[in-house]
N, C-alpha and C positions, 0 to 999 in steps of 0.2 A: 300231784305229784312235783309240784316246781315247790312243793313247803320242804318236800323230802331231799331235794336238793340242797335247799337254802341250809337244810341241818348239816347235810354230811360235810359241804362247801366251810361251813364254820369252825365243825370239829377239826375235818383237815387244818384249817387253817391256826386253830389254837393249840391242837394236841399234844403238839410238842414242848409246850412252853410247861402243860399238867405234867407232862411224861418228866419232862426234868424237873419240877419239885416235888413229885411223887415217888421219884428214886433218886434224885441226887440233892434235893436239897434246896432253901429258899436261898440260900449265898451263891450258888451255881446258878439260878436260876435270874440272878441278876446281871451275873457274866454274859450270858446267853440272850437275856432280853436286848441287852446293850447291844450285843451283835446281829441279833435280829433286825434291830430297828436302824443300823448303821446300813446291813446289807441289802435292807429294801430300799434303803432312800430313792437310788437312780432309777429305781424300776417301776418304784409304787406310782409314781407322777404317770409314767407311758402306759402304764395299764389302767388307771382311772380314767384316762383320757382319751384313750384309742377304743378302750372297749365300748365305753359309752356311744359312742359312734357307729361303732361294728354293729351293736345288734339292730339298729335300725336301716341300718344297710343290707345287713344278710336277711332279715324280714323282708326287706322292699324288694330282693333279688329270687325270694324265694323257689319264685317257681321260672323264673329264667334261669337256667342251668350256664351258659356261657358269663353271663354274667355277675353272676353267684361266684362261679369258680375264680372269677378273675379279682373281683371284689376281697376272695380271701386269700389269692396269693398274694396281693398288695398288702393288702393287713399282717401278714405274716413278715413279708419281706421288712416294711416297715415296723415291726414291734423290733425284729431280729437288728435293725441298723441304728434302733434306737436304745436299746436296752441292752444288747450285748459291748457295746464300746464304752459307754459309761462303765459297767459292770468291769470291766476289764480295768479299767483305770482304777478303777477303785480297791482291785485286788492285788494288782499291782503295788499300789500307794498305802495300804494299808496299815503294815508297821509305823509309816511316817504318819500319818493320820491318827492313829491309836495315840501315838506319843503327845500328838499337837492338841487333842482334845483330851486325855486323860494324863496321867500319871504312870509309870513306871508297874504299879500294879496292876495295870489292866494288859499290860504286854501276852498274857494267857490268851485274850481271847483272837488274838492272829489268827491262828490256827482254825478255828472256831469260824471267825469272821469268813474266811477264804472257802470255807465249806457252804455256809448261807450263801455268798453270793453265787457259787452256782446254783442253791436251791432257787433263790432270784430271779434268775435270770429263765428259769424253769419256767414261773409263774404268769408272766407274760403270754409266751406259747401257750399254756395250759388256757388261760384266758380268754385268749383269742380263737379255738378250737369249740370252748366252752360257748360264746359267742354266736359262732356258725350253727350248735346244734340246737342254742335258744331259738336265735331267728327264724331256722325253719321248723321248731317246732317239736322238735325229735327231745322231750323232756323225759321218757324210758331212758333212751340214750345214755343222759346224764346222770340218770338217777343210777342206772350200772354200772357206771364208770366210778363216779363218786361211792359207790356201796364198795366196790371193787379195794378202792385207795383206803378207803376208811378202815376195813377190814385190815389189808396190809401192814396197817399206819401202826395200828390198837396191840397186833402181834408181833412184828417187826422190830417196831422202833424202840418196845421196852428193852429187849432181848439186846439190843443192840448197845441202849443207853445200859443194861450192866455189864455188856464186856467192855465198851468204847468210851464211857460215859459222855459227856457233851458231843463231842466230835461223833459219837455212834447215833446221838439222836440227831446231829445234821445229816448225818450220810443215809438216815431210815426216810429223812424229810426229801431228800436228794431221790433216793428212790421210788419211793411213791409217786414222785410228782411224774419223774420219767416213766415209771407205767403208767399212770394215767394221760401222760401226752400220747404215748404211743397208742392206748386204747383209741382215745378219745380222735385221733387219726385215722386210724383204722374203721370205727364208728362214723366219721365225716367222709371217709374216701370215696364215698358213693356220689355226694353232691358236689366236688371240684375235681378238677381234671390237676394231677397232679404235678 
């Protein structure tokens, strides 16, 4: 089951760029890829460090509901307190940052970058709840959530790309991530106290 989760998660993390190339062309993929990379700079470090620790902590506390619940709440707060402020600063400073790093021809990525910053805030929250599900051994729950997300991504995001271009792809990724967060939290709710 865990290999299925890994396959779905790899698809979820990369399908947007494949959709951009297939539907919008290689030139727009360059803009999208650059925006994607910049949007994930603040949250990528947070996600990698915290998730590695959380897997171990959640596995250790899986039979102690109170400690598991407390650890999960603290992890969500830590992720929110670190990822959200960094992402908000990036969202506010995007126009100036774009001009600093690139030239005027890249100004068109500002809107896409703002959308992808919203998506990048979702990733650490999703990874946190996935770490809980992994830690407690709920591989079936992870597969179910990842499967729903993958189907939605492969159906909705191409439609959004066709109608709204790069903004549609970014919006599709945000929607799929939010649905994944909601489903994952519902699945994990029995293991922590709200």
